[in-house]
PABAKE-148361 format. One record per residue: x, y, z of N, C-alpha, C, O, CB in turn. Coordinates in steps of 0.02 Angstrom, whole numbers, plus 50000, padded with zeros to 5 digits. Glycine has a CB too. Layout:
<sekols>
   n.X   n.Y   n.Z  ca.X  ca.Y  ca.Z   c.X   c.Y   c.Z   o.X   o.Y   o.Z  cb.X  cb.Y  cb.Z
     X     Y     Z     X     Y     Z     X     Y     Z     X     Y     Z     X     Y     Z
...
</sekols>
This chain:
<sekols>
   n.X   n.Y   n.Z  ca.X  ca.Y  ca.Z   c.X   c.Y   c.Z   o.X   o.Y   o.Z  cb.X  cb.Y  cb.Z
 50042 49940 50000 50000 50000 50000 50044 50062 50000 50098 50062 50028 49952 50001 50061
 50019 50114 49968 50055 50177 49971 50011 50231 50002 49951 50233 49991 50078 50199 49900
 50043 50274 50041 50009 50333 50069 50005 50384 50012 50056 50411 49991 50047 50363 50132
 49945 50396 49988 49935 50433 49926 49909 50503 49938 49862 50514 49977 49886 50395 49881
 49940 50552 49906 49918 50621 49911 49873 50638 49852 49895 50638 49795 49979 50669 49914
 49810 50652 49866 49761 50672 49816 49741 50743 49831 49692 50755 49867 49699 50624 49814
 49778 50791 49803 49769 50861 49822 49698 50887 49810 49670 50921 49852 49818 50904 49784
 49669 50870 49753 49603 50895 49737 49550 50873 49787 49499 50907 49795 49583 50873 49670
 49560 50817 49819 49511 50789 49866 49513 50823 49934 49468 50814 49975 49523 50715 49874
 49566 50863 49945 49570 50899 50009 49570 50975 49997 49584 51013 50043 49634 50878 50047
 49555 50995 49936 49548 51067 49922 49612 51104 49908 49614 51165 49912 49514 51099 49977
 49666 51067 49893 49731 51098 49878 49740 51100 49802 49741 51049 49769 49789 51059 49912
 49747 51160 49776 49752 51169 49703 49824 51187 49684 49844 51245 49688 49703 51224 49679
 49862 51136 49664 49931 51146 49641 49942 51101 49581 49905 51054 49569 49982 51129 49698
 49995 51116 49542 50009 51074 49484 50045 51010 49507 50061 51002 49566 50052 51111 49432
 50057 50966 49460 50085 50900 49478 50155 50905 49506 50174 50865 49548 50085 50854 49417
 50194 50954 49484 50262 50962 49510 50261 50982 49583 50299 50956 49624 50301 51014 49469
 50218 51029 49600 50212 51049 49671 50179 50994 49712 50194 50987 49772 50171 51113 49677
 50136 50954 49681 50107 50897 49717 50161 50848 49738 50161 50823 49794 50055 50861 49672
 50208 50835 49692 50264 50790 49708 50305 50819 49766 50324 50782 49811 50308 50779 49647
 50319 50884 49764 50359 50915 49816 50324 50912 49884 50356 50899 49935 50375 50988 49798
 50259 50925 49884 50221 50921 49947 50219 50849 49972 50225 50837 50032 50149 50947 49937
 50210 50802 49926 50208 50731 49945 50274 50710 49979 50273 50677 50031 50195 50687 49883
 50329 50731 49949 50394 50713 49977 50405 50746 50045 50432 50715 50091 50451 50734 49930
 50383 50808 50052 50393 50845 50114 50356 50814 50173 50380 50816 50229 50372 50917 50105
 50296 50786 50159 50255 50762 50214 50248 50686 50217 50204 50660 50251 50186 50793 50208
 50292 50651 50182 50296 50579 50190 50246 50537 50151 50233 50480 50170 50288 50563 50260
 50219 50564 50098 50177 50524 50053 50221 50482 50007 50279 50498 49995 50129 50569 50012
 50192 50428 49982 50230 50382 49939 50205 50382 49867 50239 50357 49822 50227 50312 49967
 50146 50410 49856 50118 50414 49788 50073 50475 49783 50055 50505 49834 50079 50349 49769
 50055 50493 49722 50011 50550 49711 49956 50530 49662 49965 50488 49618 50051 50611 49684
 49899 50563 49669 49845 50554 49621 49858 50601 49562 49859 50662 49571 49775 50568 49653
 49867 50574 49501 49881 50617 49444 49816 50642 49412 49767 50606 49407 49922 50580 49393
 49817 50705 49390 49762 50732 49350 49768 50705 49279 49819 50715 49247 49762 50810 49350
 49717 50671 49255 49721 50637 49191 49741 50685 49135 49788 50671 49098 49654 50604 49174
 49705 50739 49129 49719 50785 49073 49785 50821 49081 49821 50832 49032 49663 50836 49067
 49803 50839 49142 49867 50873 49153 49925 50829 49133 49970 50851 49098 49874 50894 49227
 49924 50766 49154 49978 50720 49138 49979 50704 49063 50032 50705 49032 49971 50656 49179
 49921 50689 49035 49918 50669 48965 49942 50723 48918 49966 50708 48863 49848 50649 48947
 49936 50786 48939 49954 50842 48894 50023 50871 48908 50040 50923 48879 49902 50896 48900
 50062 50840 48952 50130 50863 48963 50172 50850 48901 50165 50798 48869 50161 50830 49024
 50216 50897 48884 50263 50885 48829 50311 50830 48850 50317 50814 48909 50302 50950 48811
 50346 50801 48802 50394 50747 48817 50448 50772 48865 50468 50735 48910 50426 50721 48752
 50470 50833 48856 50523 50860 48899 50497 50870 48971 50532 50853 49018 50549 50927 48871
 50437 50896 48978 50409 50908 49045 50394 50841 49079 50401 50835 49140 50345 50950 49040
 50373 50792 49040 50359 50726 49070 50424 50696 49096 50424 50667 49151 50327 50680 49018
 50477 50701 49059 50541 50675 49083 50565 50712 49145 50594 50682 49190 50594 50680 49027
 50552 50777 49147 50569 50816 49206 50530 50792 49266 50556 50786 49321 50556 50891 49193
 50465 50779 49255 50422 50754 49309 50446 50686 49334 50450 50674 49394 50350 50751 49286
 50460 50642 49287 50483 50575 49306 50547 50579 49347 50556 50541 49395 50494 50532 49244
 50592 50624 49328 50654 50632 49366 50641 50657 49436 50672 50633 49484 50700 50680 49330
 50595 50705 49443 50578 50732 49508 50547 50677 49552 50564 50672 49611 50529 50790 49502
 50503 50637 49523 50472 50584 49561 50522 50531 49582 50519 50504 49638 50416 50552 49520
 50568 50515 49537 50620 50466 49554 50664 50491 49610 50680 50454 49656 50663 50450 49492
 50683 50555 49607 50725 50584 49659 50692 50580 49728 50725 50569 49778 50742 50657 49643
 50625 50588 49729 50589 50589 49793 50556 50522 49809 50520 50516 49860 50537 50643 49791
 50567 50472 49767 50538 50405 49777 50461 50408 49783 50431 50379 49827 50567 50373 49841
 50431 50445 49736 50359 50453 49733 50332 50416 49671 50361 50421 49617 50338 50528 49731
 50278 50378 49680 50246 50342 49625 50181 50377 49605 50157 50422 49638 50232 50269 49646
 50154 50354 49549 50086 50375 49530 50035 50329 49563 50045 50268 49565 50078 50376 49453
 49981 50358 49589 49924 50319 49612 49876 50309 49555 49896 50290 49500 49890 50353 49672
 49812 50321 49568 49760 50311 49517 49734 50378 49492 49722 50423 49531 49701 50269 49545
 49727 50384 49426 49698 50444 49396 49622 50436 49393 49595 50383 49412 49727 50456 49326
 49587 50487 49369 49515 50484 49363 49492 50472 49292 49526 50492 49244 49483 50549 49388
 49436 50438 49284 49408 50425 49217 49376 50489 49190 49329 50514 49220 49356 50367 49220
 49401 50516 49135 49377 50581 49111 49320 50575 49061 49315 50615 49014 49433 50619 49079
 49276 50527 49070 49220 50517 49025 49155 50524 49064 49147 50495 49118 49223 50447 48990
 49108 50563 49038 49042 50570 49070 48997 50513 49045 48964 50519 48993 49010 50640 49054
 48997 50458 49083 48958 50399 49063 48891 50397 49100 48852 50350 49091 48997 50335 49078
 48876 50447 49140 48816 50445 49182 48757 50480 49151 48700 50471 49173 48831 50477 49249
 48769 50521 49098 48714 50560 49069 48697 50534 48999 48697 50474 48987 48733 50634 49065
 48681 50579 48953 48657 50559 48887 48711 50533 48841 48770 50536 48856 48624 50617 48854
 48688 50505 48785 48734 50474 48738 48784 50523 48707 48842 50505 48697 48695 50441 48683
 48762 50584 48694 48807 50632 48661 48867 50648 48705 48923 50651 48680 48770 50696 48642
 48856 50659 48770 48911 50674 48815 48958 50614 48821 49019 50623 48823 48884 50693 48885
 48930 50555 48822 48972 50495 48826 49013 50486 48762 49074 50474 48766 48929 50433 48837
 48982 50493 48704 49019 50485 48641 49074 50537 48634 49129 50521 48610 48970 50490 48581
 49060 50598 48655 49111 50651 48652 49172 50633 48695 49229 50642 48673 49081 50718 48674
 49159 50610 48755 49213 50590 48799 49252 50531 48773 49313 50527 48780 49187 50574 48867
 49217 50484 48742 49249 50424 48717 49295 50440 48658 49346 50406 48648 49196 50373 48696
 49279 50491 48620 49319 50509 48562 49389 50532 48581 49438 50514 48548 49285 50563 48522
 49394 50571 48635 49460 50597 48655 49497 50549 48702 49556 50558 48717 49451 50664 48689
 49462 50498 48726 49490 50454 48777 49553 50417 48755 49600 50414 48794 49438 50405 48798
 49556 50388 48694 49616 50351 48675 49680 50392 48679 49732 50368 48700 49608 50324 48605
 49677 50455 48658 49736 50497 48661 49756 50512 48733 49815 50516 48749 49724 50563 48623
 49706 50521 48776 49722 50534 48846 49756 50474 48879 49805 50482 48915 49658 50552 48884
 49730 50414 48866 49761 50356 48898 49829 50340 48869 49871 50311 48903 49715 50295 48891
 49841 50359 48807 49908 50353 48780 49957 50395 48819 50013 50374 48834 49910 50373 48705
 49935 50456 48836 49976 50500 48877 49989 50472 48946 50044 50477 48973 49945 50567 48883
 49938 50441 48975 49946 50409 49041 49994 50350 49037 50035 50340 49082 49878 50386 49069
 49989 50312 48984 50033 50255 48975 50106 50278 48969 50151 50247 48998 50013 50214 48912
 50118 50332 48932 50186 50359 48926 50214 50379 48994 50274 50373 49007 50186 50420 48879
 50169 50403 49038 50191 50424 49105 50201 50364 49152 50231 50372 49205 50140 50472 49135
 50175 50306 49133 50182 50247 49175 50124 50237 49224 50131 50200 49272 50245 50251 49214
 50068 50269 49210 50009 50262 49253 49972 50198 49235 49959 50185 49176 49963 50324 49247
 49955 50159 49285 49923 50094 49272 49855 50086 49306 49824 50033 49301 49969 50039 49296
 49831 50138 49341 49768 50134 49377 49725 50195 49363 49750 50251 49357 49780 50126 49453
 49660 50184 49358 49612 50238 49347 49548 50219 49384 49531 50161 49390 49598 50249 49270
 49512 50270 49409 49451 50255 49445 49395 50303 49430 49406 50357 49403 49465 50256 49518
 49335 50282 49447 49276 50325 49440 49223 50301 49490 49232 50250 49522 49248 50323 49367
 49169 50339 49496 49116 50323 49544 49050 50312 49508 49039 50334 49452 49109 50379 49597
 49006 50277 49542 48941 50258 49514 48885 50295 49551 48880 50291 49612 48930 50181 49519
 48844 50331 49514 48787 50365 49545 48736 50313 49569 48717 50270 49529 48754 50416 49495
 48714 50316 49632 48673 50262 49660 48598 50268 49647 48559 50230 49676 48684 50259 49732
 48578 50314 49605 48506 50321 49590 48499 50359 49524 48546 50390 49500 48468 50357 49647
 48438 50355 49495 48426 50388 49431 48352 50407 49427 48309 50370 49451 48446 50342 49372
 48338 50463 49397 48268 50485 49392 48230 50452 49335 48169 50446 49340 48266 50560 49384
 48264 50432 49282 48230 50404 49223 48240 50329 49214 48193 50294 49195 48253 50440 49162
 48300 50305 49226 48316 50235 49210 48302 50189 49270 48322 50204 49326 48389 50229 49189
 48268 50134 49257 48259 50083 49308 48327 50050 49322 48375 50061 49287 48206 50030 49287
 48329 50009 49375 48392 49976 49392 48419 49937 49332 48477 49943 49315 48382 49928 49452
 48376 49896 49300 48399 49854 49245 48421 49896 49185 48473 49881 49155 48344 49805 49224
 48383 49947 49169 48403 49991 49113 48470 50024 49126 48513 50028 49082 48349 50044 49101
 48479 50047 49187 48541 50080 49207 48599 50031 49207 48655 50047 49187 48534 50113 49275
 48586 49971 49230 48637 49918 49232 48662 49903 49161 48722 49897 49149 48609 49854 49265
 48615 49896 49115 48634 49881 49046 48675 49938 49015 48723 49927 48980 48572 49868 49003
 48654 50000 49030 48690 50058 49003 48760 50062 49032 48808 50074 48995 48651 50123 49017
 48766 50053 49097 48833 50054 49128 48877 49998 49102 48936 50008 49088 48826 50048 49205
 48848 49938 49094 48888 49882 49069 48915 49897 49000 48974 49884 48986 48846 49818 49068
 48873 49923 48957 48894 49938 48888 48946 49994 48886 48997 49987 48853 48833 49957 48846
 48933 50048 48919 48978 50106 48916 49044 50092 48950 49097 50108 48923 48945 50167 48947
 49042 50062 49009 49104 50049 49045 49145 49993 49013 49206 49990 49020 49090 50032 49117
 49112 49949 48976 49148 49899 48937 49192 49934 48884 49249 49915 48874 49099 49850 48902
 49163 49985 48851 49201 50021 48800 49260 50058 48831 49315 50057 48804 49155 50070 48764
 49248 50091 48887 49302 50127 48920 49356 50080 48945 49416 50093 48937 49275 50168 48979
 49336 50024 48974 49384 49975 49001 49424 49943 48945 49483 49928 48954 49347 49921 49040
 49393 49934 48887 49429 49905 48830 49487 49951 48810 49543 49927 48797 49382 49895 48770
 49474 50016 48806 49527 50064 48788 49580 50066 48843 49640 50069 48828 49496 50134 48777
 49559 50065 48906 49608 50063 48961 49652 50001 48956 49713 50006 48962 49571 50063 49029
 49621 49945 48944 49658 49882 48940 49709 49882 48884 49763 49852 48891 49612 49825 48932
 49693 49913 48829 49740 49917 48773 49803 49957 48791 49854 49952 48756 49707 49949 48713
 49800 49995 48845 49857 50036 48865 49882 50018 48936 49914 50059 48969 49838 50110 48862
 49866 49957 48957 49893 49932 49019 49866 49964 49082 49900 49968 49133 49966 49939 49019
 49803 49989 49079 49774 50025 49135 49715 49986 49163 49672 49963 49126 49752 50095 49114
 49712 49979 49229 49655 49949 49263 49605 50003 49280 49624 50059 49298 49678 49911 49327
 49541 49986 49275 49487 50033 49290 49451 50012 49353 49426 49955 49357 49437 50038 49231
 49447 50056 49403 49413 50040 49465 49347 50076 49471 49340 50134 49450 49457 50059 49524
 49297 50042 49498 49230 50070 49507 49215 50078 49582 49224 50031 49621 49177 50025 49473
 49191 50137 49601 49174 50152 49670 49099 50156 49679 49066 50199 49648 49208 50217 49694
 49071 50112 49720 49000 50118 49734 48988 50172 49787 49030 50183 49831 48971 50050 49759
 48932 50206 49781 48914 50259 49828 48859 50232 49873 48802 50223 49851 48890 50323 49790
 48876 50219 49935 48828 50189 49982 48787 50239 50022 48741 50219 50057 48864 50145 50028
 48804 50303 50017 48772 50354 50059 48696 50352 50052 48669 50358 49997 48798 50423 50041
 48661 50342 50108 48589 50333 50106 48554 50393 50077 48508 50385 50036 48562 50320 50176
 48574 50454 50096 48541 50514 50070 48551 50522 49995 48511 50554 49961 48567 50576 50107
 48605 50495 49969 48617 50496 49896 48575 50443 49861 48550 50454 49805 48692 50485 49881
 48566 50386 49893 48527 50331 49863 48454 50353 49851 48424 50333 49801 48528 50270 49909
 48427 50393 49897 48355 50410 49893 48344 50477 49859 48288 50504 49859 48325 50411 49963
 48397 50505 49828 48390 50571 49799 48356 50570 49730 48335 50623 49706 48458 50602 49792
 48350 50511 49700 48316 50505 49635 48265 50448 49637 48262 50411 49686 48368 50493 49578
 48227 50442 49585 48169 50396 49585 48189 50322 49590 48160 50284 49629 48129 50407 49522
 48239 50302 49550 48257 50231 49547 48325 50219 49580 48373 50255 49566 48258 50207 49474
 48329 50170 49624 48392 50151 49654 48437 50118 49602 48414 50089 49553 48380 50103 49714
 48504 50124 49615 48551 50088 49573 48606 50058 49618 48599 50059 49679 48582 50135 49518
 48658 50033 49589 48713 50000 49625 48737 50044 49683 48755 50102 49673 48771 49985 49577
 48738 50015 49743 48761 50054 49801 48794 50009 49854 48799 50029 49912 48703 50092 49832
 48815 49949 49835 48846 49903 49882 48902 49865 49848 48908 49865 49786 48794 49855 49912
 48942 49831 49888 48998 49792 49861 48974 49737 49814 48999 49731 49758 49038 49761 49919
 48925 49697 49836 48904 49641 49795 48872 49663 49730 48881 49631 49678 48855 49598 49834
 48834 49718 49732 48805 49744 49670 48859 49768 49622 48854 49759 49561 48756 49801 49685
 48912 49798 49649 48966 49821 49607 49003 49762 49575 49023 49765 49517 49015 49864 49647
 49012 49709 49613 49043 49649 49585 49000 49619 49529 49026 49594 49480 49054 49597 49640
 48934 49623 49537 48889 49600 49484 48897 49643 49422 48897 49618 49366 48816 49600 49507
 48903 49709 49431 48913 49754 49374 48979 49740 49340 48983 49739 49279 48910 49828 49397
 49031 49729 49378 49097 49713 49350 49092 49650 49308 49121 49646 49253 49150 49705 49405
 49056 49601 49333 49046 49539 49294 49008 49554 49230 49022 49525 49177 49008 49486 49336
 48959 49599 49234 48920 49617 49174 48961 49656 49123 48949 49650 49063 48861 49658 49194
 49010 49694 49147 49054 49731 49101 49097 49683 49062 49109 49693 49002 49098 49781 49140
 49120 49631 49094 49155 49578 49059 49226 49592 49037 49249 49565 48987 49116 49559 49001
 49261 49635 49073 49331 49650 49058 49374 49633 49118 49357 49651 49175 49340 49725 49038
 49430 49598 49107 49469 49575 49164 49513 49629 49195 49547 49616 49245 49512 49517 49144
 49512 49689 49167 49550 49744 49197 49506 49791 49237 49527 49847 49253 49587 49783 49143
 49445 49769 49254 49400 49810 49294 49397 49783 49365 49389 49723 49376 49329 49811 49262
 49403 49828 49414 49401 49809 49484 49365 49861 49525 49321 49897 49500 49472 49798 49510
 49384 49866 49588 49349 49908 49637 49390 49967 49660 49451 49963 49666 49329 49866 49697
 49356 50022 49673 49382 50075 49716 49343 50069 49781 49283 50081 49783 49375 50148 49684
 49378 50050 49834 49345 50041 49900 49352 50104 49941 49407 50133 49946 49375 49981 49938
 49298 50126 49970 49297 50187 50011 49267 50169 50079 49211 50142 50082 49256 50245 49975
 49303 50183 50133 49277 50167 50199 49209 50200 50213 49167 50170 50247 49327 50188 50252
 49199 50259 50187 49135 50294 50197 49077 50255 50167 49028 50242 50201 49138 50365 50167
 49084 50237 50104 49029 50202 50069 49021 50131 50094 48965 50105 50096 49041 50202 49994
 49076 50100 50113 49074 50033 50143 49033 50035 50208 48992 49990 50221 49146 50006 50157
 49045 50086 50248 49008 50095 50311 48935 50113 50297 48890 50085 50328 49040 50150 50353
 48923 50158 50250 48855 50178 50234 48814 50121 50204 48753 50120 50210 48856 50238 50187
 48847 50074 50171 48813 50016 50142 48801 49961 50194 48780 49906 50177 48853 49988 50084
 48816 49976 50258 48807 49928 50313 48850 49866 50304 48830 49811 50321 48734 49908 50319
 48910 49876 50277 48956 49820 50267 49010 49821 50322 49022 49872 50354 48989 49824 50197
 49040 49763 50332 49093 49755 50383 49153 49722 50351 49153 49706 50291 49067 49713 50443
 49205 49712 50391 49265 49678 50366 49248 49607 50341 49282 49581 50296 49318 49674 50421
 49197 49577 50369 49177 49511 50347 49155 49511 50274 49168 49463 50238 49120 49484 50391
 49123 49564 50251 49100 49569 50182 49158 49574 50133 49150 49560 50073 49054 49628 50173
 49216 49595 50156 49274 49605 50112 49315 49542 50102 49358 49540 50059 49318 49660 50139
 49303 49492 50142 49348 49434 50147 49362 49398 50081 49417 49372 50072 49321 49386 50195
 49314 49397 50036 49325 49361 49973 49368 49398 49923 49386 49370 49871 49260 49345 49943
 49384 49461 49936 49421 49501 49889 49496 49488 49894 49521 49471 49947 49406 49575 49899
 49531 49497 49838 49604 49491 49837 49633 49556 49808 49596 49600 49786 49627 49429 49795
 49698 49560 49810 49732 49619 49784 49712 49635 49712 49705 49693 49694 49807 49610 49788
 49703 49584 49671 49687 49596 49600 49617 49625 49591 49601 49650 49537 49693 49531 49561
 49576 49622 49642 49508 49650 49638 49505 49724 49653 49455 49757 49638 49462 49612 49685
 49558 49751 49683 49556 49820 49710 49604 49865 49671 49664 49850 49666 49574 49820 49785
 49578 49919 49644 49618 49966 49605 49642 50024 49648 49700 50045 49641 49578 49991 49546
 49600 50050 49691 49618 50107 49734 49574 50106 49796 49523 50072 49799 49609 50174 49696
 49597 50144 49847 49562 50146 49911 49556 50218 49935 49604 50256 49931 49599 50103 49964
 49497 50236 49960 49485 50301 49991 49473 50290 50066 49437 50245 50085 49424 50338 49959
 49504 50331 50107 49498 50325 50180 49464 50387 50208 49487 50443 50197 49568 50315 50213
 49410 50377 50244 49372 50431 50274 49343 50410 50341 49337 50351 50356 49316 50454 50226
 49325 50460 50380 49287 50448 50441 49223 50490 50436 49215 50528 50388 49328 50466 50506
 49179 50483 50485 49114 50517 50482 49106 50565 50541 49135 50554 50594 49057 50467 50482
 49067 50618 50532 49054 50664 50587 49017 50630 50644 48979 50583 50633 49014 50724 50562
 49028 50653 50704 48991 50629 50762 48927 50670 50770 48919 50723 50739 49034 50633 50826
 48881 50645 50811 48821 50682 50827 48769 50683 50772 48724 50725 50773 48839 50752 50844
 48775 50637 50724 48726 50634 50669 48710 50561 50655 48755 50520 50649 48754 50669 50606
 48646 50545 50650 48626 50476 50635 48655 50453 50568 48666 50493 50522 48550 50471 50634
 48668 50389 50564 48699 50361 50504 48660 50377 50441 48689 50394 50389 48707 50285 50511
 48594 50371 50444 48553 50382 50385 48543 50457 50369 48511 50474 50320 48485 50349 50394
 48569 50499 50412 48564 50571 50400 48630 50601 50376 48634 50661 50363 48542 50607 50463
 48682 50560 50371 48747 50584 50349 48744 50609 50277 48708 50581 50235 48801 50529 50357
 48783 50661 50263 48786 50690 50195 48852 50671 50163 48904 50671 50195 48778 50767 50197
 48849 50654 50099 48908 50630 50063 48964 50681 50062 49023 50662 50061 48888 50611 49993
 48948 50745 50062 48999 50797 50055 49019 50827 50122 49046 50883 50125 48974 50852 50009
 49005 50790 50176 49023 50814 50243 49054 50755 50282 49020 50721 50320 48961 50843 50282
 49118 50746 50271 49153 50690 50302 49211 50715 50344 49221 50776 50351 49179 50641 50248
 49249 50668 50374 49306 50685 50415 49367 50646 50391 49360 50595 50357 49293 50671 50489
 49426 50670 50408 49487 50633 50392 49487 50565 50428 49457 50559 50482 49550 50674 50412
 49519 50515 50400 49519 50448 50430 49546 50450 50501 49594 50486 50517 49560 50399 50388
 49514 50411 50545 49534 50402 50615 49525 50464 50657 49552 50468 50712 49605 50379 50618
 49488 50513 50633 49480 50575 50671 49422 50573 50720 49422 50610 50770 49471 50633 50624
 49372 50530 50708 49314 50526 50753 49303 50456 50780 49274 50448 50834 49252 50550 50718
 49324 50405 50745 49313 50336 50766 49244 50309 50751 49227 50255 50774 49325 50331 50839
 49205 50345 50712 49138 50321 50694 49143 50261 50648 49105 50213 50655 49097 50378 50660
 49190 50263 50600 49199 50208 50552 49255 50162 50576 49306 50186 50602 49214 50236 50481
 49246 50097 50568 49295 50047 50589 49354 50044 50541 49358 49999 50499 49261 49977 50595
 49398 50093 50546 49456 50094 50502 49503 50035 50516 49534 50009 50469 49494 50160 50511
 49507 50013 50578 49553 49958 50595 49536 49895 50557 49580 49865 50527 49550 49945 50670
 49473 49874 50559 49453 49813 50524 49464 49819 50449 49484 49770 50417 49381 49797 50538
 49451 49877 50422 49461 49889 50350 49535 49884 50331 49552 49850 50283 49433 49958 50330
 49578 49917 50369 49650 49917 50354 49681 49848 50365 49725 49827 50328 49686 49968 50397
 49657 49812 50415 49683 49745 50427 49665 49698 50370 49704 49654 50352 49657 49717 50493
 49605 49708 50341 49587 49669 50282 49635 49684 50224 49659 49638 50191 49515 49684 50261
 49649 49748 50212 49693 49767 50156 49762 49735 50164 49792 49712 50116 49700 49843 50152
 49786 49734 50226 49851 49703 50238 49849 49628 50223 49895 49602 50191 49873 49715 50311
 49797 49594 50246 49791 49522 50234 49783 49506 50160 49805 49454 50136 49732 49493 50273
 49751 49552 50123 49741 49542 50051 49804 49561 50011 49804 49554 49950 49682 49584 50027
 49856 49584 50045 49918 49606 50012 49904 49660 49960 49934 49662 49906 49952 49547 49978
 49858 49705 49977 49842 49760 49932 49904 49803 49921 49938 49821 49969 49783 49803 49960
 49918 49821 49857 49979 49857 49842 49967 49924 49806 50012 49950 49773 50024 49813 49799
 49907 49952 49813 49890 50014 49779 49886 50074 49825 49904 50070 49883 49826 50006 49743
 49861 50130 49797 49858 50192 49835 49801 50194 49886 49747 50167 49874 49850 50250 49788
 49814 50226 49943 49764 50240 49993 49764 50316 50005 49814 50344 50026 49777 50201 50060
 49708 50348 49991 49706 50421 49993 49646 50444 50035 49596 50408 50040 49702 50451 49922
 49651 50503 50063 49596 50533 50101 49551 50572 50054 49575 50606 50008 49622 50577 50158
 49486 50568 50067 49437 50605 50026 49381 50630 50073 49324 50606 50068 49407 50559 49969
 49397 50677 50117 49349 50694 50169 49296 50745 50150 49247 50753 50187 49385 50720 50227
 49304 50781 50094 49255 50833 50076 49240 50877 50138 49182 50888 50155 49189 50803 50048
 49293 50900 50170 49287 50932 50235 49301 51007 50229 49356 51027 50210 49335 50900 50285
 49252 51048 50245 49258 51121 50237 49314 51151 50278 49352 51191 50251 49192 51154 50255
 49321 51134 50343 49377 51163 50381 49446 51145 50352 49491 51186 50351 49374 51140 50454
 49453 51083 50328 49516 51062 50297 49529 51103 50234 49586 51125 50222 49514 50987 50281
 49478 51112 50193 49486 51150 50131 49502 51224 50143 49531 51257 50100 49422 51145 50089
 49484 51249 50201 49497 51319 50218 49568 51330 50243 49590 51387 50248 49448 51343 50270
 49604 51276 50257 49672 51283 50282 49720 51304 50226 49706 51292 50168 49695 51217 50312
 49776 51335 50244 49830 51345 50195 49852 51277 50167 49849 51227 50204 49891 51383 50227
 49873 51274 50105 49889 51209 50074 49935 51164 50115 49921 51105 50123 49920 51221 50008
 49989 51191 50141 50037 51148 50177 50006 51121 50241 50020 51063 50260 50100 51187 50193
 49966 51160 50275 49933 51135 50335 49883 51080 50319 49877 51031 50356 49898 51192 50373
 49846 51088 50265 49798 51037 50244 49833 50972 50226 49810 50918 50244 49756 51062 50184
 49889 50977 50191 49928 50918 50172 49957 50885 50234 49956 50823 50240 49984 50936 50123
 49982 50924 50281 50011 50897 50342 49958 50860 50383 49971 50805 50409 50043 50953 50384
 49899 50890 50389 49844 50857 50427 49822 50793 50393 49808 50743 50427 49785 50905 50433
 49820 50794 50328 49800 50734 50291 49852 50679 50299 49835 50621 50309 49791 50750 50216
 49915 50697 50294 49969 50648 50302 49965 50614 50371 49971 50553 50376 50038 50681 50294
 49955 50654 50422 49951 50626 50490 49893 50578 50497 49899 50525 50528 49944 50682 50541
 49836 50596 50467 49776 50554 50472 49785 50487 50435 49768 50435 50461 49714 50591 50444
 49812 50490 50374 49820 50429 50335 49873 50384 50367 49866 50323 50367 49839 50446 50262
 49926 50414 50394 49977 50374 50428 49948 50339 50490 49967 50282 50506 50037 50418 50447
 49903 50374 50525 49870 50342 50582 49829 50282 50559 49828 50230 50592 49825 50393 50618
 49794 50290 50502 49756 50234 50475 49801 50176 50457 49783 50118 50469 49717 50256 50414
 49859 50190 50427 49905 50137 50410 49929 50098 50471 49940 50038 50469 49965 50165 50372
 49938 50134 50526 49959 50101 50588 49906 50053 50614 49922 50007 50652 49975 50153 50641
 49843 50063 50593 49789 50018 50615 49794 49949 50581 49763 49901 50604 49722 50049 50600
 49834 49945 50528 49840 49881 50492 49886 49833 50528 49887 49773 50513 49866 49893 50422
 49924 49858 50577 49973 49816 50612 49939 49763 50654 49973 49723 50687 50018 49859 50657
</sekols>
């Protein structure tokens, strides 16, 4: 596992070079790359970046899928057209992981209609990823308030996501596991036991606010891992260790006070929280 710095997820807006410098300064081992930023670097700038990362012993974590597959056909087709060139750029950089999230409800599509659409569209995206040595991870959104925000429910649990992955039918598709959504889906470490390292592309670590019922929690109001103890980070991290997971673990708290901090303070606080979570795996 690597302690991964995902600047955008904590409200820090810097380019990839400064991300590497911050990662090195605060003890991170990998960084989340911006897909378009990396793919559009000139050959000279990419070599400069690789040299900087090598000097600081920093790896790439998982990038984001830059295709809008959740809305209409025209937006999806437009994204798919530019996608091959973007993943070529990621391949040149040595990036091997990419992730995205699944909306857990829909106003127009029934579960089955949505399942078929996701299977078809993500199959196409995964095929292009696979041609360039990239694994695609899918993150289910278990948040109860998000599940009920639209008319029809959709995938919002581990087992449903595994069914969708089977429906996609590509062997380079796996999971993005998030402690928040795992907790909101009423899952425990026992539910994770059948998974292996090859099933997991990336991991998000979060905790939940205190003083609020589980079913009243909001997706965009979270806490840094191990900061409140509401979520069982220990059981989750111990599972990852037993599974020999070898990918990035990043914080994604969507936390307003953290985002209001100066960049270095936000990165330092995040580093401390993720390192505390890693210690729970012992």
